[in-house]
Phi, psi and omega in degrees: 000129183252137179252137175197170175252127182233169178288144178302326181292344178274351185248137178220150178294157175271117182297344181249021180289159186292334181274131175244330184252130177232127180286116185294325179297319179293325178296318179296320179295319179294320179300318179297319180294318180293322179298326182278314188249353183088171178278103185284313182256134178289158174275134181274125183226167174227149179299135179262100184289341183276310185254353184084168182073213185225150177246137183289132172264311176211146180113021182295332177298316178295321178299315180294321179296318178295326176295317177302321181283350180073026181290147182262342179230163182213141175280132180227155169244124187264120180264138183272000183301126182268330183289120181296323180292320178293326175295321178298316179296324178297318178293319177301316184297329179285326188264338193298331181261009178267139183294340181290338181281125184284157178303327181285326174298319177299310183300315180295325177295313178299318183294321179298317180297318178297323182284326191252338182267122181299129178080002181291138175229170178301323180294317181290324178296316179300317181294322180301325186247014176067031180249163174277158177300320180299320181298313181296320179298319179296319178296315181297329179299332181298336181289349178270002179284148169300152182299327179298318179289324178301318180293321179297322178291316179301323182278359178080012180278339177226134181281167182297320181298316179294320181298318179298320180293323179290323186299336182278354178280157175295161182303317181291320179294326174299321179297320179295319179291325178299319178299319179295321179294315183293339175280358178077028184275354177248129181264339182207162181301322183296331176292322177294317180302311182295319182291317180296322178298316179295321181294323177296320178298318178294322180297320182282338186234034184301322184302331180286344182270354182272100185301325183299337182273354181282148174283168179301319180296318179295322179295321180292319178298319179293318180297320179294319179296322179295316180297318181295313181296315180296321179297319179298315180294326177298322181293337180299330178298325177294317178297320180298320179297320178296317180294324177299322180296318177297319183296332182274350181276136182292152179303322180297313180295323178295318179298320179292318183288331184250034182311119179084354183238003186303312181299316180295320180290327176293319175299322179299315179292327177298320178294321177297316180298321178296317179294323179296318179299316180294317181295319179296319178300315180297320179292326176296320177294320179297321178298317178297318179296319180296316179293323179295317179297320179293321180295320178291322182296323181272000176232074186306325180295342182285355180274356181280096182285353178261011181299155179301138187264005178229155181267356183285000000 
């Protein structure tokens, strides 16, 4: 590797480098630091045999900062690597663990290596960058998102975890969920995660939701289960009334009434509270499933699980 100072006009960015998005505010901050302390780290470049000069392998942020400062020269380290794909991987390795690199830049980078490197697999790509296979698969899943959702993720309006959950939905179901999102019906990412998960379950098991396909025995079993569940929930109102009565009783009177049993009764209420928390969680999930089923029902085209998975 050779180090030297060259003219800025001799250096140009790589149009196929893994980074596409650069935060301008961060570039300005870097420019200020370079102006104060100088360019500490050289930009890594390779000779450009096609156009002459050098092409950046890694360090485009520093190049942009120097451009902002109007500098005429730049310190570079010249790499002799001839393979454009290996240079790309070298650039990926520098950027992949930086928070500035977006999930989609990562995903597109992994996909390019899979497409262009002979014998590359998800396992070899994961090993190349010190990632788990599951991590790389999750990033690659983002490429199945509709473009509208990709932009929402890029803009930070939807997190990566929610995006991955959305990506497994059919193209049409993603559209139905997008409409719900744009109406402001989700207050937080975890709500999107739960709803998308429920929608995927409905998407995979739609045939079970078609009542007309049930036998008479199955319909009766379902009706019996509905009566039992509703009856159980109705009784909860009686329990709530009892708890309200306890809540209105003063601590002194409770201590007198429960002489010797206060600790045991408190443990009893703790168990009730734990069961209530679990039951409430299940009902929240049930609400998501019910809404997801309704959303699919009113969007018949959304039942096509073989729909095209990209908006391009």
